[in-house]
Each structure stands twice: as C-alpha cells, then as structure tokens.
Jmol script that loads the backbone (N, CA, C; Angstrom):
load data "model"
ATOM      1  N   UNK A   1     -10.369  -3.094  -8.867  1.00  0.00           N
ATOM      2  CA  UNK A   1      -9.602  -2.189  -8.034  1.00  0.00           C
ATOM      3  C   UNK A   1      -8.570  -1.795  -9.175  1.00  0.00           C
ATOM      4  N   UNK A   2      -8.141  -0.761  -9.668  1.00  0.00           N
ATOM      5  CA  UNK A   2      -7.342  -0.564 -11.124  1.00  0.00           C
ATOM      6  C   UNK A   2      -6.446   0.467 -10.867  1.00  0.00           C
ATOM      7  N   UNK A   3      -5.109   0.066 -10.935  1.00  0.00           N
ATOM      8  CA  UNK A   3      -3.959   0.946 -10.522  1.00  0.00           C
ATOM      9  C   UNK A   3      -3.109   0.906 -11.893  1.00  0.00           C
ATOM     10  N   UNK A   4      -2.495   2.135 -12.403  1.00  0.00           N
ATOM     11  CA  UNK A   4      -1.903   2.432 -13.768  1.00  0.00           C
ATOM     12  C   UNK A   4      -0.510   3.422 -13.014  1.00  0.00           C
ATOM     13  N   UNK A   5       0.819   3.028 -13.512  1.00  0.00           N
ATOM     14  CA  UNK A   5       1.202   3.724 -13.418  1.00  0.00           C
ATOM     15  C   UNK A   5       1.971   3.989 -15.128  1.00  0.00           C
ATOM     16  N   UNK A   6       1.599   5.371 -15.263  1.00  0.00           N
ATOM     17  CA  UNK A   6       2.141   5.466 -16.190  1.00  0.00           C
ATOM     18  C   UNK A   6       3.144   6.853 -16.768  1.00  0.00           C
ATOM     19  N   UNK A   7       3.668   7.007 -17.828  1.00  0.00           N
ATOM     20  CA  UNK A   7       4.418   8.560 -18.251  1.00  0.00           C
ATOM     21  C   UNK A   7       3.454   8.921 -19.392  1.00  0.00           C
ATOM     22  N   UNK A   8       2.998  10.124 -18.851  1.00  0.00           N
ATOM     23  CA  UNK A   8       2.156  10.479 -20.284  1.00  0.00           C
ATOM     24  C   UNK A   8       2.689  11.368 -21.090  1.00  0.00           C
ATOM     25  N   UNK A   9       2.206  11.298 -22.074  1.00  0.00           N
ATOM     26  CA  UNK A   9       3.161  11.804 -23.250  1.00  0.00           C
ATOM     27  C   UNK A   9       2.030  13.008 -23.788  1.00  0.00           C
ATOM     28  N   UNK A  10       1.031  12.789 -23.725  1.00  0.00           N
ATOM     29  CA  UNK A  10      -0.479  13.867 -24.153  1.00  0.00           C
ATOM     30  C   UNK A  10      -0.848  14.703 -22.812  1.00  0.00           C
ATOM     31  N   UNK A  11      -1.621  15.047 -23.075  1.00  0.00           N
ATOM     32  CA  UNK A  11      -2.717  15.911 -21.807  1.00  0.00           C
ATOM     33  C   UNK A  11      -3.900  14.878 -21.455  1.00  0.00           C
ATOM     34  N   UNK A  12      -4.199  14.277 -22.644  1.00  0.00           N
ATOM     35  CA  UNK A  12      -5.655  13.474 -22.376  1.00  0.00           C
ATOM     36  C   UNK A  12      -4.629  11.559 -22.177  1.00  0.00           C
ATOM     37  N   UNK A  13      -4.967  10.838 -21.404  1.00  0.00           N
ATOM     38  CA  UNK A  13      -5.176   9.491 -21.700  1.00  0.00           C
ATOM     39  C   UNK A  13      -6.431   9.033 -20.718  1.00  0.00           C
ATOM     40  N   UNK A  14      -6.945   7.437 -21.709  1.00  0.00           N
ATOM     41  CA  UNK A  14      -7.946   6.605 -21.729  1.00  0.00           C
ATOM     42  C   UNK A  14      -7.605   5.769 -20.863  1.00  0.00           C
ATOM     43  N   UNK A  15      -8.707   5.741 -19.883  1.00  0.00           N
ATOM     44  CA  UNK A  15      -8.277   4.437 -18.900  1.00  0.00           C
ATOM     45  C   UNK A  15      -9.654   3.625 -19.212  1.00  0.00           C
ATOM     46  N   UNK A  16      -9.020   2.207 -18.978  1.00  0.00           N
ATOM     47  CA  UNK A  16     -10.362   1.325 -19.291  1.00  0.00           C
ATOM     48  C   UNK A  16     -10.376   1.049 -18.545  1.00  0.00           C
ATOM     49  N   UNK A  17     -11.645   0.430 -17.668  1.00  0.00           N
ATOM     50  CA  UNK A  17     -11.816   0.024 -16.247  1.00  0.00           C
ATOM     51  C   UNK A  17     -12.581  -1.330 -16.898  1.00  0.00           C
ATOM     52  N   UNK A  18     -12.374  -2.213 -15.638  1.00  0.00           N
ATOM     53  CA  UNK A  18     -13.317  -3.327 -15.498  1.00  0.00           C
ATOM     54  C   UNK A  18     -14.633  -3.420 -15.555  1.00  0.00           C
ATOM     55  N   UNK A  19     -15.471  -4.486 -16.431  1.00  0.00           N
ATOM     56  CA  UNK A  19     -16.901  -4.629 -16.886  1.00  0.00           C
ATOM     57  C   UNK A  19     -17.816  -4.316 -15.262  1.00  0.00           C
ATOM     58  N   UNK A  20     -17.227  -4.558 -13.951  1.00  0.00           N
ATOM     59  CA  UNK A  20     -18.005  -4.751 -13.125  1.00  0.00           C
ATOM     60  C   UNK A  20     -17.950  -3.429 -12.559  1.00  0.00           C
ATOM     61  N   UNK A  21     -16.952  -2.452 -13.000  1.00  0.00           N
ATOM     62  CA  UNK A  21     -16.967  -1.252 -12.368  1.00  0.00           C
ATOM     63  C   UNK A  21     -17.939  -0.302 -13.289  1.00  0.00           C
ATOM     64  N   UNK A  22     -18.105  -0.640 -13.965  1.00  0.00           N
ATOM     65  CA  UNK A  22     -19.114   0.274 -15.271  1.00  0.00           C
ATOM     66  C   UNK A  22     -20.778   0.660 -14.540  1.00  0.00           C
ATOM     67  N   UNK A  23     -20.981   1.668 -14.714  1.00  0.00           N
ATOM     68  CA  UNK A  23     -22.506   2.260 -14.029  1.00  0.00           C
ATOM     69  C   UNK A  23     -21.832   2.443 -12.766  1.00  0.00           C
ATOM     70  N   UNK A  24     -20.861   2.268 -12.264  1.00  0.00           N
ATOM     71  CA  UNK A  24     -20.394   2.523 -10.611  1.00  0.00           C
ATOM     72  C   UNK A  24     -20.009   4.372 -10.443  1.00  0.00           C
ATOM     73  N   UNK A  25     -20.260   4.646  -9.426  1.00  0.00           N
ATOM     74  CA  UNK A  25     -18.973   5.876  -9.059  1.00  0.00           C
ATOM     75  C   UNK A  25     -17.946   5.464  -9.043  1.00  0.00           C
ATOM     76  N   UNK A  26     -16.851   5.828  -9.728  1.00  0.00           N
ATOM     77  CA  UNK A  26     -15.550   5.475  -9.520  1.00  0.00           C
ATOM     78  C   UNK A  26     -14.736   6.615  -9.327  1.00  0.00           C
ATOM     79  N   UNK A  27     -13.214   6.784  -8.491  1.00  0.00           N
ATOM     80  CA  UNK A  27     -12.497   8.001  -8.179  1.00  0.00           C
ATOM     81  C   UNK A  27     -11.179   7.697  -8.934  1.00  0.00           C
ATOM     82  N   UNK A  28     -10.740   9.026  -9.584  1.00  0.00           N
ATOM     83  CA  UNK A  28      -9.445   8.415 -10.416  1.00  0.00           C
ATOM     84  C   UNK A  28      -8.490   9.674  -9.710  1.00  0.00           C
ATOM     85  N   UNK A  29      -7.717   9.451  -9.294  1.00  0.00           N
ATOM     86  CA  UNK A  29      -6.643  10.448  -8.430  1.00  0.00           C
ATOM     87  C   UNK A  29      -5.192  10.073  -9.695  1.00  0.00           C
ATOM     88  N   UNK A  30      -4.634  11.662  -9.852  1.00  0.00           N
ATOM     89  CA  UNK A  30      -3.793  11.542 -10.755  1.00  0.00           C
ATOM     90  C   UNK A  30      -3.213  12.767  -9.862  1.00  0.00           C
ATOM     91  N   UNK A  31      -1.336  11.993  -9.719  1.00  0.00           N
ATOM     92  CA  UNK A  31      -0.382  12.911  -8.653  1.00  0.00           C
ATOM     93  C   UNK A  31       0.871  12.337  -9.593  1.00  0.00           C
ATOM     94  N   UNK A  32       2.211  13.251  -9.435  1.00  0.00           N
ATOM     95  CA  UNK A  32       3.420  13.034  -9.841  1.00  0.00           C
ATOM     96  C   UNK A  32       4.136  12.157  -8.700  1.00  0.00           C
ATOM     97  N   UNK A  33       4.816  11.383  -9.404  1.00  0.00           N
ATOM     98  CA  UNK A  33       5.776  10.496  -8.258  1.00  0.00           C
ATOM     99  C   UNK A  33       7.148  10.658  -8.313  1.00  0.00           C
ATOM    100  N   UNK A  34       7.961  10.593  -7.670  1.00  0.00           N
ATOM    101  CA  UNK A  34       9.501  10.776  -8.389  1.00  0.00           C
ATOM    102  C   UNK A  34       9.943   9.499  -8.378  1.00  0.00           C
ATOM    103  N   UNK A  35      11.162   9.039  -8.737  1.00  0.00           N
ATOM    104  CA  UNK A  35      11.595   7.914  -9.822  1.00  0.00           C
ATOM    105  C   UNK A  35      11.813   7.366  -8.542  1.00  0.00           C
ATOM    106  N   UNK A  36      12.696   7.943  -7.003  1.00  0.00           N
ATOM    107  CA  UNK A  36      12.610   7.267  -5.727  1.00  0.00           C
ATOM    108  C   UNK A  36      11.291   6.478  -5.473  1.00  0.00           C
ATOM    109  N   UNK A  37      10.565   7.059  -5.473  1.00  0.00           N
ATOM    110  CA  UNK A  37       9.053   6.360  -4.973  1.00  0.00           C
ATOM    111  C   UNK A  37       8.289   5.575  -5.909  1.00  0.00           C
ATOM    112  N   UNK A  38       8.487   5.291  -7.380  1.00  0.00           N
ATOM    113  CA  UNK A  38       8.239   4.602  -8.021  1.00  0.00           C
ATOM    114  C   UNK A  38       8.878   3.114  -7.549  1.00  0.00           C
ATOM    115  N   UNK A  39      10.178   2.909  -7.074  1.00  0.00           N
ATOM    116  CA  UNK A  39      10.904   2.092  -6.509  1.00  0.00           C
ATOM    117  C   UNK A  39      10.270   0.952  -5.489  1.00  0.00           C
ATOM    118  N   UNK A  40       9.576   1.839  -4.662  1.00  0.00           N
ATOM    119  CA  UNK A  40       9.163   1.485  -3.055  1.00  0.00           C
ATOM    120  C   UNK A  40       7.527   0.602  -4.085  1.00  0.00           C
ATOM    121  N   UNK A  41       6.870   0.761  -5.107  1.00  0.00           N
ATOM    122  CA  UNK A  41       5.513   0.577  -5.360  1.00  0.00           C
ATOM    123  C   UNK A  41       6.147  -0.784  -6.067  1.00  0.00           C
ATOM    124  N   UNK A  42       7.284  -0.924  -6.314  1.00  0.00           N
ATOM    125  CA  UNK A  42       7.420  -2.154  -7.069  1.00  0.00           C
ATOM    126  C   UNK A  42       7.912  -3.331  -5.909  1.00  0.00           C
ATOM    127  N   UNK A  43       7.471  -4.675  -6.296  1.00  0.00           N
ATOM    128  CA  UNK A  43       7.569  -5.807  -4.687  1.00  0.00           C
ATOM    129  C   UNK A  43       9.189  -6.101  -4.886  1.00  0.00           C
ATOM    130  N   UNK A  44       9.497  -6.043  -3.699  1.00  0.00           N
ATOM    131  CA  UNK A  44      10.721  -6.698  -3.704  1.00  0.00           C
ATOM    132  C   UNK A  44      11.368  -8.184  -4.091  1.00  0.00           C
ATOM    133  N   UNK A  45      12.161  -8.208  -4.690  1.00  0.00           N
ATOM    134  CA  UNK A  45      12.811  -9.742  -5.102  1.00  0.00           C
ATOM    135  C   UNK A  45      13.621 -10.390  -4.256  1.00  0.00           C
ATOM    136  N   UNK A  46      14.169 -10.321  -3.355  1.00  0.00           N
ATOM    137  CA  UNK A  46      14.705 -11.050  -2.402  1.00  0.00           C
ATOM    138  C   UNK A  46      14.401 -10.694  -0.951  1.00  0.00           C
ATOM    139  N   UNK A  47      14.537 -11.966   0.104  1.00  0.00           N
ATOM    140  CA  UNK A  47      14.722 -11.370   1.605  1.00  0.00           C
ATOM    141  C   UNK A  47      15.555 -10.221   1.482  1.00  0.00           C
ATOM    142  N   UNK A  48      17.030 -10.296   0.937  1.00  0.00           N
ATOM    143  CA  UNK A  48      17.818  -9.206   1.482  1.00  0.00           C
ATOM    144  C   UNK A  48      16.996  -7.601   1.132  1.00  0.00           C
ATOM    145  N   UNK A  49      16.137  -7.272   0.512  1.00  0.00           N
ATOM    146  CA  UNK A  49      15.570  -6.495  -0.480  1.00  0.00           C
ATOM    147  C   UNK A  49      14.586  -5.976   1.077  1.00  0.00           C
ATOM    148  N   UNK A  50      14.436  -7.145   1.428  1.00  0.00           N
ATOM    149  CA  UNK A  50      13.074  -6.774   2.130  1.00  0.00           C
ATOM    150  C   UNK A  50      13.594  -6.147   3.252  1.00  0.00           C
ATOM    151  N   UNK A  51      14.580  -7.144   3.908  1.00  0.00           N
ATOM    152  CA  UNK A  51      15.345  -6.780   4.955  1.00  0.00           C
ATOM    153  C   UNK A  51      15.814  -5.287   4.913  1.00  0.00           C
ATOM    154  N   UNK A  52      16.319  -5.169   3.985  1.00  0.00           N
ATOM    155  CA  UNK A  52      17.185  -3.478   3.749  1.00  0.00           C
ATOM    156  C   UNK A  52      15.594  -2.245   3.956  1.00  0.00           C
ATOM    157  N   UNK A  53      14.819  -2.689   3.206  1.00  0.00           N
ATOM    158  CA  UNK A  53      13.873  -1.894   3.815  1.00  0.00           C
ATOM    159  C   UNK A  53      12.820  -1.800   4.781  1.00  0.00           C
ATOM    160  N   UNK A  54      13.025  -2.529   5.392  1.00  0.00           N
ATOM    161  CA  UNK A  54      12.129  -2.177   6.745  1.00  0.00           C
ATOM    162  C   UNK A  54      13.436  -2.357   8.041  1.00  0.00           C
ATOM    163  N   UNK A  55      14.481  -2.395   8.058  1.00  0.00           N
ATOM    164  CA  UNK A  55      15.358  -2.338   8.999  1.00  0.00           C
ATOM    165  C   UNK A  55      15.504  -1.063   9.485  1.00  0.00           C
ATOM    166  N   UNK A  56      14.907  -0.073   8.722  1.00  0.00           N
ATOM    167  CA  UNK A  56      15.019   1.319   9.407  1.00  0.00           C
ATOM    168  C   UNK A  56      13.993   1.681  10.363  1.00  0.00           C
ATOM    169  N   UNK A  57      13.205   0.723  10.205  1.00  0.00           N
ATOM    170  CA  UNK A  57      12.022   1.057  11.583  1.00  0.00           C
ATOM    171  C   UNK A  57      12.318   0.129  12.852  1.00  0.00           C
ATOM    172  N   UNK A  58      12.037   0.961  14.156  1.00  0.00           N
ATOM    173  CA  UNK A  58      12.317   0.154  15.483  1.00  0.00           C
ATOM    174  C   UNK A  58      11.695  -1.474  15.727  1.00  0.00           C
ATOM    175  N   UNK A  59      12.565  -2.284  15.942  1.00  0.00           N
ATOM    176  CA  UNK A  59      12.080  -3.484  16.195  1.00  0.00           C
ATOM    177  C   UNK A  59      11.049  -3.669  17.460  1.00  0.00           C
ATOM    178  N   UNK A  60       9.838  -4.418  17.210  1.00  0.00           N
ATOM    179  CA  UNK A  60       8.938  -4.661  18.504  1.00  0.00           C
ATOM    180  C   UNK A  60       8.585  -6.043  18.909  1.00  0.00           C
ATOM    181  N   UNK A  61       9.194  -6.111  20.113  1.00  0.00           N
ATOM    182  CA  UNK A  61       9.107  -7.622  20.653  1.00  0.00           C
ATOM    183  C   UNK A  61       7.972  -7.568  21.650  1.00  0.00           C
ATOM    184  N   UNK A  62       6.874  -9.165  21.317  1.00  0.00           N
ATOM    185  CA  UNK A  62       6.133  -9.423  22.030  1.00  0.00           C
ATOM    186  C   UNK A  62       5.809 -10.380  22.560  1.00  0.00           C
ATOM    187  N   UNK A  63       7.264 -10.683  23.201  1.00  0.00           N
ATOM    188  CA  UNK A  63       7.795 -11.840  23.637  1.00  0.00           C
ATOM    189  C   UNK A  63       7.217 -12.084  25.342  1.00  0.00           C
ATOM    190  N   UNK A  64       6.870 -11.338  25.910  1.00  0.00           N
ATOM    191  CA  UNK A  64       6.263 -10.790  27.584  1.00  0.00           C
ATOM    192  C   UNK A  64       4.748 -10.715  27.370  1.00  0.00           C
ATOM    193  N   UNK A  65       4.164 -10.431  26.190  1.00  0.00           N
ATOM    194  CA  UNK A  65       3.163  -9.587  26.243  1.00  0.00           C
ATOM    195  C   UNK A  65       2.252 -10.823  26.337  1.00  0.00           C
ATOM    196  N   UNK A  66       1.289 -10.544  27.497  1.00  0.00           N
ATOM    197  CA  UNK A  66      -0.276 -11.383  27.861  1.00  0.00           C
ATOM    198  C   UNK A  66      -1.206 -11.436  27.903  1.00  0.00           C
ATOM    199  N   UNK A  67      -2.234 -11.756  27.241  1.00  0.00           N
ATOM    200  CA  UNK A  67      -3.689 -11.080  26.866  1.00  0.00           C
ATOM    201  C   UNK A  67      -4.231 -11.392  28.402  1.00  0.00           C
ATOM    202  N   UNK A  68      -4.825 -10.372  28.774  1.00  0.00           N
ATOM    203  CA  UNK A  68      -5.594 -10.830  30.042  1.00  0.00           C
ATOM    204  C   UNK A  68      -7.309 -10.397  29.392  1.00  0.00           C
ATOM    205  N   UNK A  69      -8.094 -11.188  29.493  1.00  0.00           N
ATOM    206  CA  UNK A  69      -9.621 -11.820  29.375  1.00  0.00           C
ATOM    207  C   UNK A  69     -10.671 -10.806  30.069  1.00  0.00           C
ATOM    208  N   UNK A  70     -10.132 -10.743  31.492  1.00  0.00           N
ATOM    209  CA  UNK A  70     -10.708 -10.395  32.569  1.00  0.00           C
ATOM    210  C   UNK A  70     -10.877  -8.843  32.363  1.00  0.00           C
ATOM    211  N   UNK A  71      -9.765  -7.558  31.770  1.00  0.00           N
ATOM    212  CA  UNK A  71      -9.303  -6.932  31.620  1.00  0.00           C
ATOM    213  C   UNK A  71     -10.085  -6.533  30.574  1.00  0.00           C
ATOM    214  N   UNK A  72      -9.973  -7.217  29.408  1.00  0.00           N
ATOM    215  CA  UNK A  72     -10.723  -6.649  28.097  1.00  0.00           C
ATOM    216  C   UNK A  72     -11.805  -6.789  28.443  1.00  0.00           C
ATOM    217  N   UNK A  73     -12.885  -7.403  29.232  1.00  0.00           N
ATOM    218  CA  UNK A  73     -14.453  -7.337  29.348  1.00  0.00           C
ATOM    219  C   UNK A  73     -14.746  -6.707  30.561  1.00  0.00           C
ATOM    220  N   UNK A  74     -13.611  -5.917  31.267  1.00  0.00           N
ATOM    221  CA  UNK A  74     -13.793  -4.722  32.000  1.00  0.00           C
ATOM    222  C   UNK A  74     -14.689  -3.751  31.687  1.00  0.00           C
ATOM    223  N   UNK A  75     -15.951  -3.146  31.643  1.00  0.00           N
ATOM    224  CA  UNK A  75     -15.770  -2.175  30.519  1.00  0.00           C
ATOM    225  C   UNK A  75     -16.343  -1.398  31.621  1.00  0.00           C
ATOM    226  N   UNK A  76     -16.376  -0.974  33.277  1.00  0.00           N
ATOM    227  CA  UNK A  76     -16.341   0.002  34.145  1.00  0.00           C
ATOM    228  C   UNK A  76     -15.465   0.381  34.299  1.00  0.00           C
TER     229      UNK A  76
END
end "model"
wireframe off; spacefill off
backbone 0.3
color backbone group
C-alpha cells in the first residue's frame, strides 16, 4: 500500500510505486482534505492526545458480559 499526502503545485503528479505492484491493477484516488482532517491522519504524540481524541465517544463496558457457547452453537 502506498499513501501520500501532497500539496499539488501543478496539474500533474508522478507517483512512484513499489516493485511488487508493477504489472498489477492498482487504484489511485485523489480528493481534497481540509487542514483539520490532515491533523487526524498524524499519529498522536502522547497519551493525553489519544484521550482527547477518543473521549467524545461513549464508553462501553463489557464487565458483566458472559459468553455462552451453547447459545453460540444453537442454529435452530
């Protein structure tokens, strides 16, 4: 897989692909990203950044969950 984020200066762009992709069918997608979205593609530098990024989602607890194998194999 090749992923590049570039700021285009011209209408054309040359993409160098790895040797193992030569001769294969590949998909190339180009779309505009906002500057805010490009921040999300960067890895978090600290645990606080990770906490801030995911704190907006609800917390899910599996504390009382029990797996019942007989229910999992009951196909009728």
